[in-house]
N, C-alpha and C positions, 0 to 999 in steps of 0.2 A: 517475312515474305508476304507480299500483298496478294489478295485473291485476284485471279484473272477476270477481266470483264470483256464483254462482247457487245457489239451493236445489235439492233433488232434484226438486221438482215444477215447476221452471222450465226454460225454454230461452232461448237468446239470439235476439233478433230478427235475421232475416237481412238487414234493411235498416240499422238503426241500431246493432245490437249490444248494446242494453240487455237485461237479463234481464226476461222476462215470464213469467207463469204459462202452463203448457203448455195449459190449457183455455181460454185467452183467444183469441178469434177475431181481433181486430184489435189491433195494438200501440198502446198509449195514448201512446207517445212520438212515433211518426212516422206512424201510421195505416196501415201496411202489414199485410196479412193474414199471420197466423202460419202457417208451413209445417207445423208439427206439429199444428195444430188440425184436428179433423174433427168433424162433427156427432155428437151422442150416439147417434143410431140407426145411424150407420155404425160407430161404435166397438163397439156391441153385435154387429153382424154379423161384424166382423173378429175379435172376441175369442172364438173358439171354444175352450172349455175342455174337454179330454178328460175331466177329472174329473167332469163333469156327465153323461157317458154311461157307464153301467155295463153290462158285457156279459160273458157267459160264453162267447161265441163264440170259437173258436180262429182263429188266423191261417192255417189251411190251406184255407179255402173258396176261395181262388184256384184250387185244383186243379179244382174243379167248373166254374169258368169256362173253364179250359183244355180240359177234356174236352168241354164243350159246343161250344166254338169249333172243336175238332178234328173233332167229329162233323158240324158244319155244313159245314166245308171238305170233308170226305170225301164226305158225301152230295150235295154240290153238284158234285163232280168225277166221281163214279162212280155206278153204279146201286146204291144202298144196299139195295134190296129183295132182291138176289141173296144177299148175305151176312148181313145183319142184319134184314132185313124193315123194317116200319114203325117198330119200336122205336128204331132209330138216328135216323131222321128226327125222331121225336117228342122224343127225348132231346136232340138237337141244337138243337131249338127251345125246349125248356123249361129246360134246365140253365143257359145263360148268364144269363137274368134272375134266376133263383133265386140263383145264385152271386154275382152283382153285388149283389143286395139284402142278402144275409147278410154278405158280405165288407165292404160299406159300413159295417155296424154295428161290425165289428172295427176298421176304419180310423178311424171316428169316435171310438171309445173310446181309441185308441192314438196319435193324432196330432192336429195342429191343423187338418187338412183335414176338412171336413164335406161328404162327397159327397152330391149332390142325388139325388132320385128320377129325374132325367133319365138317369142312367147305367143304371138298371134298365129304363126305357122303351126306351132305345136297344138294350139287350140282347134285347128282345122281337122285334126286327125281323130276320128271317133275312138273313144275310150282312152286314147293317149291324152286327150284333153282333160280327163279326170286327174291324171297324175300331174300334168303341166299346171292345171289350175291350183292344185294343192301347194305345189312349190311356189307358184306365183303369189298366192295369198301369204305364205310364210315370208317371202322376200318383201312383199308390199308392206306387210305389218312392221317388219324391221325398219324399212326405209322411212315410213311415215311416223313411226314411233320416235325416232331420233329427233324429229323436229319439236316434239312436245316436251322433251327432257330439258330441264334447266342446265345451262352450261356452268360448270363449277369454276371458281376463280383460280383453281390450280392449273387449268389447261391453258 
């Protein structure tokens, strides 16, 4: 018995093992749904191409987010008017959403992750921005780290 072969645009059916086109929703041999198939609108959403987003933004805008989060934490724990006046309170409220918005442009242009405007909106809410910022940094690191990993020959 010879081993089955498939073309580059085909996958093996998970039920009967016959080669079928990757874009086929239902296997025409056995009638089982193709596990690799997804609707065209889903394909477009998942296929974020960094080449479509050109930006001159540097990757250092995360520092603005950190400073804003630190000011929020400081002004929440201590009386900020004593040392910095209203400027620290205002900066702690304004810097996180600005940093999140601009840094999202950098991430969008340099990774496959497309951060939504929800991150910026979350950064507008005092003290919620601290939690949003931590999750954003975690997700940002994962998205940008995947670009620096070498792709193995197995994939």
